N, C-alpha and C positions, 0 to 999 in steps of 0.2 A: 505126355501126351500120344496116342495111338493114335496112327494115319486115319484120315477121314477116308471111307469110304465115299467111291461114287459110284454113286447110283442112277444118273442120265445116260444114253445110250450113245449112238456117235450120230454127229449132224448127218451123215450119208443115210443114218437109216432113217432118220428123221425127215429129212427133205423128200425121200423117195417114199415115206408114207403118206406125206402131208399130199404132196403131186397125187399119188395115185386116188387119194381120197378126194381131192379138187377136181380132176378130170377123168374118174368114172372106172379104170383101168392101168394096168402095167404098160400098156404098149404106149397110149398117149403120155403117159408119167415118161418113158424113157425117152419118147421125142424132146420133150420139153428139157429135159435134164442131159441129153446129148449123151446117154450111156444104152446098153441093151436091156431089152426087156427081161430078157433075164438076170441081170445089176439089179434092178429094181426088186424084181421078186423074190430074189436070194436076202435083200437087205432088211424087206417090210418082214421077211419071217425071222430073221435075226432078231428084229425088234420085237415080235412078237413073242419068241423064245425067253427074249433079257425081260419084258414085262411079266412074264405068264400069262398072257390073256390075248385071245383073238380079238383083233382090230378089225379086219376085213372080212368079209365072206364074198367067195365068188359065184356071179350069175351070170353064166356062159363068159363069154367077151368083157363081162361089169364088175365091176365090185363094189360091193355096198358097205358101209359101215356100220359094225355094232354098235351097241350102245355104249361100250366099252372105249370103243375106236371115236365116237361121234363126241365123247366127254373130253379125251386125249387131245383129239383135235383142237377142241376149242381153248385147251391150253396151251399149246404149244405151237400153235399157227403164228398169236401176235409174235410170242419169242424169236421165232425165225424172221419173223419181219423184223423187228428190231435189230438181230445181230446183220440180216443181210444190209441194211441201212446205213448202220455203226461201222461197218468195214466200208460201205462205199464211200460214205462222209472222209474216212481216214484216207482211204485212197486217193480220192480228190484231193484231198489237202495236198499228199505225197507227191499228185501229181503237178502242182501247180495250179490248184484250184479251177480248173477248166469246164466243172459243172456250175461254176458260180454264185449260186444260191443254195444255201442249207435250211431246211426248215425241220422243228423238233415237237412232234405231237404226243397227246397222251390220248388215247383213245377205248371205250371200254369195250373189252375182247367180246362179247356176242355181236356187238352190231361190226367190229373190226374184220370178224372171221365170216359172218353171216352177210354182210353190206359192203364191206368198202376195200376188201380185199380184191374183190371179183372184178373194181371197178379203178384200181390203182394204175393198170397198165395203159389206160387210155389218157390218164393225167400225167403219165412219164410220157409218155407218145407226144400228147402236145405241150408238154413241160421238160425237153429234158436237161433245161441247164438247171433246175432245181434238184436236190438231194434230199431225200424225206429220210427222218429218224425217227422214231417211236420210246416214248417212254414207261415205262412200268404205269399199268392203269393202280391207281387209291381211290376205292370206293368215297372215301371221308377226306378227300386230296382240297386243300384251303385254297387251289389255284392262284398258288403266288410262285413257284419255283422260278428263278430264274434263267434256268436253262430250257423252261420249254415254253415255245413260240406259240402256241393255240391248246385248248384241250376241247373233245367232244365230250358233252356231256348231257344225262337226260334229267329233265324238269320239265316245269311250265312259262318257263323264260321269267319270272318273276323274283328270284331268289340267288340270284347271284351274289357271288363276295363284292365288296364295295371296291369299285375301278374295274370290274370287269363287264364287256360289253359282249352280246351274244345271238346268233342269228339262227331262227330255227332250219332244221336241214328234212328230217324226216322223222316219223314214227307216229303220227297222232291217228293214223286208220290202223283200226283192228277189225279182224274177220274169224267167224269160227271155222274151224278145219276138223275134217273127218280124215277117214280112209276111202280110196278113190270108189271101191266096192260096195259103200255103204249109200252111196247118194242117190242112187233111185229109193232109198227109203225115207229121206231126206227132202219135204218139199217145202215145209214150210218153219219158222224160227219155234212153235212149238214142239214140233218133232224133236227138237234137240232137248229137250227137256226131259223124256224118253229116255234117255240116255246117259253114261256116267260120264259127268262132269269135272274134267280135268283143269284145275289152276295154277296160274304160276305163284310160287311161295312169296314172293316182293308186293306182289301184284292182284291181290286173292278177289276184289272189288270189279277185274275185269268183265268178267261175267254179266253182273249184274249191269254195269253202264252199258252193256252190248244189248243185252234184252228189253232195256228202258228204251234205247235208243233207237230201236226198231218198233217198238211200240209193243211189244209182248208182254203181259203182265205175268208174272211170278212171282211165289213167294220165298221165302227164306230160301237159299242154295246151297247145298251142301256137295263139298269136294269127295268125288271119290278117291283122290289122288292128288300129292301139290308136288311140285317139280322148282326147282331153284334156278336152272339152266333153261333155256326155251331149245336148246337142241336135245336133251330130254324130254322135254316135253314133246316136243314133234314126235320123235324117235315113240313114244308112249300113243300117241296118236296111230301112227303109224303101225304100230303092233297091235290095235283092235283092243288097247283099255280104255276108250272112253275117245270122247271130242274136246276140243279146248279153244280158247280165244289168243290169238296173238295178234303182234303188232306185224303187218303185212308184209313192210319190206324184211324182215327178218326168215322169211321162208320161200325166198324167189326160187332159188335152188331146187327146194323141198316140190315146189308145185310144178315148177319143170322135167325134175326127175322122174314126177309120177308118183313119188313117195306120201303125199298128201293130197288131197283137194279143199277148195273152199266150199263147205259144204252150205251155205244159202249165202246166194250174188248180193249180201245186202253188208254195207260196212257203215262203221260206226267212227265219229272222230271223238279223241279223248283229248283234255288240255295237255297232257305228259308227251314229251319227243326228244328226239336227239336235237341240241343246238351245238354248232362251233362257238365257243368261247375265246378270247384273247385281251388281255391288259387294255385299256382304252387309252392311259398316260403312255404306253410304248407304243414309237412309232412303227407302224406298221410296214413292213419289207415288200419288196416284189415277190417275194417267194410266199407269204401268207397272204398276199391281194391276189397273187394268180390261183392257189389252192381255196380260198374262200370263193373268188368266183366259179369255179370247176366244180365245186361242192356243191354249191346254191343249183347251178345247174342240174346236177344226177339228181338232187331230191326232188327240183321241180319235173324231171322226168319219169 
């Protein structure tokens, strides 16, 4: 059997890329990773050379993700968090269990990278006794893995498997987004009908639901293009391909960074949202109870 070819880059390069993408620049990433700015820059350059793609574009002192970079970040950031959590848990056990309580979760990559990861330092600061680890996400997961304490899943809360309980967290609010420079030309919901409508591949009815919710009659809506990942949908809007409707919780960083803007300040609530799910018959430990309370507070905020 021929030797297996390793295609993945080094963890040093992946951490440098993820930190730069999250913080917006090499200098901030270097501070977080406790290395020099040059070391971060060289690591990202090696990663781009390894992949044969540009992942970041420099804008003065700041760095922005390319379309390929955004897609790659969505794929690798949850994996990095899983590796960090697994290593921390093992080191804790080797050190006599000083952390106290372990909690293993499964979270959809989109919510993980866009909403949960930026909030996790707050949970760690409030509950240093809890060690988090993350199981791989499976779209068709039956939610019965004995080594997983809880799952975050999207739905309307009415079709969980038998024995699974759930609490709504966030995600029912949908809003239309556009490029910030297009805001002066968009004064009412009907103005969006004059622009290319970009659809989410898995939820093509979101535009119709939003127009109905704000009382704007429409005929049959046609997609100018559709995208499977929210990150790519946002990237397409920022590039000027059209307008989109998305869950507000998934675009916080894009709004704060000025990459997109809310086109019309009218949101609509849908039935579908992200829920924290856990086995009802399994005793809920202190770690899960702490995470449930904290997560509920984050969603309410």
